[in-house]
Legacy VTK file of the C-alpha trace (Angstrom):
# vtk DataFile Version 3.0
C-alpha trace
ASCII
DATASET POLYDATA
POINTS 104 float
9.307 4.887 -13.406
8.186 4.129 -16.583
9.794 3.170 -20.130
6.797 3.424 -22.186
8.647 6.672 -24.357
10.706 6.007 -27.400
13.539 4.715 -25.790
14.748 1.250 -25.892
17.690 -0.756 -24.477
20.449 0.375 -27.255
19.745 3.641 -26.445
19.661 3.307 -22.038
23.275 1.943 -23.121
24.255 4.788 -25.278
23.530 7.100 -22.731
23.912 5.842 -19.733
26.814 2.665 -20.073
25.157 -0.644 -20.181
21.891 -1.672 -18.278
21.534 -4.572 -16.712
18.475 -6.394 -15.516
19.696 -6.302 -12.221
20.812 -2.101 -12.273
17.226 -1.532 -14.245
15.319 -3.203 -11.003
17.899 -1.170 -8.669
16.729 2.084 -10.909
13.025 1.349 -10.324
13.486 0.818 -6.680
15.789 4.166 -6.322
13.921 6.189 -8.239
10.201 5.479 -6.274
11.921 5.238 -3.051
11.475 2.064 -2.029
13.538 0.136 0.574
14.791 -3.398 -0.848
12.111 -5.246 1.556
8.688 -3.149 0.589
10.082 -3.206 -3.236
10.180 -7.137 -2.974
7.137 -7.554 -1.324
5.762 -5.843 -4.373
7.584 -7.746 -6.809
6.694 -10.677 -5.033
10.114 -12.079 -3.958
11.892 -12.234 -0.804
14.392 -9.188 -0.322
17.061 -11.388 -0.391
16.119 -12.537 -3.944
15.952 -8.875 -5.080
19.654 -7.939 -3.750
20.778 -11.086 -5.759
19.122 -9.936 -8.695
20.647 -6.133 -7.878
24.122 -7.348 -7.231
23.548 -9.307 -10.764
24.587 -12.992 -9.086
21.186 -14.228 -10.345
18.806 -13.792 -12.854
14.970 -14.140 -12.675
13.672 -16.480 -15.367
11.616 -14.839 -18.453
8.043 -15.493 -16.766
9.206 -13.600 -13.849
10.682 -10.819 -15.910
7.205 -10.636 -17.534
5.406 -10.625 -13.937
7.240 -7.826 -12.560
6.999 -5.626 -15.462
2.916 -6.062 -15.005
3.509 -5.122 -10.725
5.271 -2.089 -12.086
2.581 -1.032 -14.873
5.978 -1.140 -17.365
6.254 -2.848 -21.061
7.084 -6.911 -20.762
9.118 -6.665 -23.872
11.122 -4.506 -22.427
11.811 -6.203 -19.038
12.012 -9.840 -20.975
14.656 -8.098 -23.544
16.719 -6.675 -20.795
16.786 -10.163 -19.105
17.634 -11.793 -22.039
20.631 -9.861 -23.132
22.187 -10.424 -20.114
21.319 -14.011 -20.230
23.425 -13.320 -23.498
26.429 -11.156 -22.099
26.827 -14.104 -19.419
27.028 -16.776 -22.546
29.502 -14.300 -23.932
27.866 -13.994 -26.845
28.116 -11.383 -29.028
24.346 -11.148 -29.702
21.862 -8.660 -29.872
18.535 -9.409 -28.317
15.129 -7.281 -29.648
11.840 -8.761 -28.210
8.814 -6.643 -29.577
5.032 -7.878 -28.816
3.026 -10.474 -31.165
-0.152 -8.434 -32.503
-3.476 -9.599 -31.565
LINES 1 105
104 0 1 2 3 4 5 6 7 8 9 10 11 12 13 14 15 16 17 18 19 20 21 22 23 24 25 26 27 28 29 30 31 32 33 34 35 36 37 38 39 40 41 42 43 44 45 46 47 48 49 50 51 52 53 54 55 56 57 58 59 60 61 62 63 64 65 66 67 68 69 70 71 72 73 74 75 76 77 78 79 80 81 82 83 84 85 86 87 88 89 90 91 92 93 94 95 96 97 98 99 100 101 102 103
């Protein structure tokens, strides 16, 4: 599964409701038909940590989110944006996050 089409967080939430980082990871895993154990191995984390992310009990750090994107061959900026938006929700801040890749 990739998100390389021009479909950002706002469009996902408009069409499917609030998308969290954990729900996004779970969606990637289920679409590609991975078990939690196999998907966790692919991401380089423990199955328990993956379960905590999917159940929204924990959030990864920014570097981990970028690493997951690389391992899944997806957009680092999209993964980081999803994560930062979750941090805003947790802080009950009504802020919208936008992340763009820096030009070389």
